[in-house]
N, C-alpha and C positions, 0 to 999 in steps of 0.2 A: 504494500500500500504506500501511497505518497502521503506526506504530512498534510497536504491540503485535503485529501480524501478523509483522513482521520478527523481533522478539525470540523469537517462538514457532518460526519456521521457518528463519531464516537466521543464527543466532548464529555459525556458523563463518566467515561473511564479515565479521564485526565484530571490531575490536580491543576490548580491555577499556574503553578510553576511549570508544569509539563506543557501546558498550552502555548507557552512561549518557547520552551526548550526544544520541543519537537520540530520546530521549523528549521532547526540547524541540521537535521538529518535528511538524507536523500531518500532513504527507504525505511519503512516501518514494518517489522516482522512480527512483533509481539508487544502488547500494551500493558500486560499485567492485569491483575484483577481490578475490581472496582476501587475507587479512590479511598475507601475505608481501609483497604489493605496496603496502603502506601505510606511513605514517610511524609509526615506533615512538616513542611518547611516554612521558613519566613524570609521573604525577599527583603523585608524592611530591616532586618538585623543580620547582615552578612558576617558579623563577628561571632554569631551564635554557632560556633563550630561548623563552618561551611553551610550556612543557612539552615542548620539543623540536620543535615545529611550525615554528619560525622559524630562520633563519640569525642570526648575530651582528648583521648589518646590519638585521634586522627583516623580511627577505623571507620570504614563505611558501614552504616547501619543496614545491613542486608536483611531484607524481609522475604521469606519464602513465598513464592508465586509472583513476586514483583519482577520487573524486568531490569536488565542491564543494557543500556544503549539501544533500547527498543528492538532488541534482537534475541536476547538470551533470557530464558526463564530460570530464576533462581530456585533450586530444589533443596539445597542443604549447605551448611558450612561443614566442610570435611577436613579442614586443617587450619592451623593458625601459628604464628610465630612473630618474631621481631618485626619483620617487614610488612606483615598484614595478614590477610586471611585467604584461604583457598575455598572457592565455592563450586559445588556440583551444579551444573547448569545444562539446560537443553537449548541447543542452537536451532532456532526455527528456520534459519537460512539453509544450513547444510543438513538439517534433520539428524543431528548427531548429539550425543551426550558429550560434554567437555568439562574440563576443570579450568577454572579461571582464577588466577592469582590477582587479588585486588590489593594494591599497595596502600599503605597508610598515607594520608595526606599530610606529610611532614617533609620539610626541606631536607633534613638529614637522611630520611628514608628514600626520598626521590633520587638523591645522589647515588645511593646504593643500587636503586632500581635501574638507573641508567647504566651503571657498571655491569649489572647482571645482564641487561639486554645486549650489551656489547659482546659479552662472553657467549650468550646464546646464539647471536647472529654468526659469530665466528665458528661455533661448533656445528651449526646447521649447514654452513657453507662447506665445512670439512667432512661432513658425514652425509653426503647426498644419497648414498645407498642405504642409509639408516641401519648400519651394522655395528655401531659402537654402543648400543644399549643406553641411549640418552633420551630423556623425555624432552623432545624438541619443542620450541616455541612455534605455535601455529600462526597466530595473529596477535597484534597488540593495538590498543586504542585507549583513549582518555574518556572518562565518564565522570562528570561532576567533580573534577579536580583530582581524580584517582587514575593512576596508570593501571591498566589491566592487561594481562597476558593470558592467552588461551593455550591450553595443552590438551593432549589426548587424556582421556579419563581411564584410570587404572582401578582395579578392584580393591587394592589395599597396599600395605607396605610390609617390609620384613619384620618390623616390630609387632604388627598385628598377626603375622604368620606365627611368630613365637608364642603369642598369647593364645591363639587358637589351638596350638599344639598342646598347650597346658603342660602336663607332666611328661609328655612324649617328645623326645628330641627330634629335631629336623634330621632326616636320614642323611647318611654320608653322601649319597649321590646328589640329593637335593642341595646339600651344603656346597658341594663342588660346583654344581650348575650355577648357583647364585654367585659363587666366587668368580667363576669364569666370566659371567656377565659383567660384573663390576670391573674386573681386570681389563676387559676390552674397552670400557669407557676410560679407565685410567691410562691405557696405552695412548689413546688419542689426546688426552689432556697433557700427558708428558711431551708428546710430539709437538704440541702447540704451545708449550710452556704456560699451561693454565693449571692453577691450583684450585681444587674444589673447595677445600677449606673447612667443610662441615659434613664430612661423610659419616653417616650413621644409619642404623636400620630404618629409621623413619624416612630417610631420604633415598631409599631404594624401593621403588614401586613394583608391584607384581600384578599379573593378570593371567587369565587363561584365554587364549585365542586359537580357534581351530583345534581344540584339544591339546594345545601346546602351552606349557608354562613359560611365560615371558617375564623378564625383570629388567628394569632400567633405572638409571641414576637420575635424580631430579634435584631441584632447589639449588640453583647456582647463585643464590643471594650473597653468599660469602666468598664467591670465587673471584680470582684476579689473575691477571697476566704477571708473570714473574718480572717482566721488564718495567712494570708500573707500580708495584707495591712489594713490600717485604714480608708482610704477614696478613692473615685474614682478620677482618673486623668482626666477623660473626663466627662463633664456634661453640661446640658442646664439650663440657669438661671431660667426660669419660673417654673421649676419643682424641684428646689433645696429645700431640707428640711432645717428647721432652724438650726439643728445641723451641717449640711454640710456648711451652710453659716457662722456659728460661728467657723468653723475649728475644730470641735470636732470629736472624734472617731465615725465612721459610721458603722451601722449594717444593716441588711435586712429591718429594719423599714423605711429606707429612700425611699425604693421602694413603700411602702404603701402610703407615703406622695405624691409621684409622681402620684400614681394611683388616689388618691383623686382629684388632679389637673386635670388629664386627664378626669375623669368622669364629673367633673364640666364643663370643657371646651366643651365636647361633648354636654352637656345639654344647655350651653349658646351660643355655636357657636363662642366663643371667649375665650382667655386665662383668667384664674382666676387671676393670679398675673402677672402684666406687669411692664416692666421697662428695661432700657438699661444697668443697672449695678446692683451689689449686694445690694447697699444701697436702690435703688428704689424697688427692689423685697422685701427686708425686711420691708420697709415702707408699701408696699402694703399688706404684710402678717399681720402686726400689725394693719392696718386699719380694717381688718376683724376679727382678733382674739385677739386684745389687746396686751399689752406688755408681753413678755414671762416671766414665773416664774423665780425667782432668781436661783432655782436649775439648770435650763438649762444654765443660763449665767455663773454660777460659774465654774471657771477653763477653760473657753472658750478662745482659743488663739486669736480669732478675735473680742473679746468683745469690745475692745476700738475703733474699727472701727465704731461700731453702737451705743454704749452707753457711757455716761460720767461716772464719778466715782460714781455718785448717782443712776445709773441705768436708767437714763432718755435717751430716744432716741436723738441722736445728731441732727437729722433732725427734727426741732421743728414742721414742718407742720404735722408730724405724730400725735403729741399729740394734735394739735389744731383742727384736723379734727374730725367730728362726726363719731364714730365707726359704721360700717354697720354690721347688723346681717347677718349670713350665709343665712337665709331664704330670706331676702331682696335682697342680692347679687345674689342669684340663681333664684330669682323670682319664688319661688315654695312654695306651701302650704302642700306638702307631707312630713309629719313629719318623716316618715321612711327614705325618701331620704335625708332629711336634717341631720338626725342623722348619716346616713352612711358617708356622706361627713365630718361631724364634727369628727367622729371617726377616719377617715383617717388623718385628719389635727390636731390631738392631738399634742400639743407642746412636751410633754414628750414622747420620743420614746418607753419607757418601757410600757406606758399606751396606746400607739397607737394600733389600731386594727390590728390583724394578719390576714393573708390570710384565715386560718381556721375559725376564728371568722367571717370574712367578708362573707364567703360562707354560714354561718348560719344566717346572718343578715336578719331581717324581709323584708327589701327592696328587697333583692336577692331571698329569699324564695318564694315571691309572683310570681316570674317568673315561678316556677314549679307547681303552683297551677292551677287547671283547671279553665278556664274562666267561665264556667257554670257547675253546678253539681246538680245532683238529688240523694237523698239518698234512698236506698232500704233497708228496715228493714227485716232482715231474721228472720223468726219465727221458 
């Protein structure tokens, strides 16, 4: 429909604000329900958090069954974070369900959003055959002072997979398949000198398509090019690498550390490193891996937060606790699996396993070996 047609025939469905707003759109695909199910805004008081469309924190007040940009029907809020919210929507133009990330209406967040879009555009250009297991940006638009990005809709994420499994662990083959999918993404990121920065189970989406399990990495809100920044601005404590905790320059190796944490978590059904703050996380890391080498601590901006002048951990309980081996912590006797995790959790980022090396690791290679085989000798 055209805006003119809507204004002639469907005024009862529009708020006073929309009757003016709709004229800025070329096409109208969806209007939302009656005005009683829409945001009541005030054009007389623009300081009232974006005419009343936003919360005090700058989040858009999404209402189920209302529209976004006169095209998308809002069905549910399916995610939220520092940058904003993710909405499940129905696209009346393409007749598809989509996920839409609606960024907060804040200057600081908009700066991050523009950085994310730059990364997303570069990844889409570099992954034209869609083989790197990345949730690519479909479209982007501005609506009521909010930047919005549309993505394919997935069924859930790895965190929810673990929750659904309850007391039953993810099978070894499933674990390897998820790991391979993430590694293919990290391969491309390393090639393009892009750091994800906030890799965690919640940021690995999963779905079933044509009876095939698919998984892909999402949320590049904390991502950056290594040529433009030295460390992520957005991260999650339990998956932070030692160099990030120490405030050092970060490269793509921090994502391999996060991968090791994710794989271990999927195996254990609980986080590998736990704690409410950076000190607790670092203590947890040292309980498993020992005190970091001096080479890592040298020149670290945050060294004094964790260690005294002699290089001893400030939290004495760390040195008093009996160090736990990775094998004991993971409750596994699989030497290849233990080596894979240890290679991801190498203190020195230069020695840490790369995505290419990980895909050739014996633990991963076993996934592609036939379960049973018989040899036929050709004469």
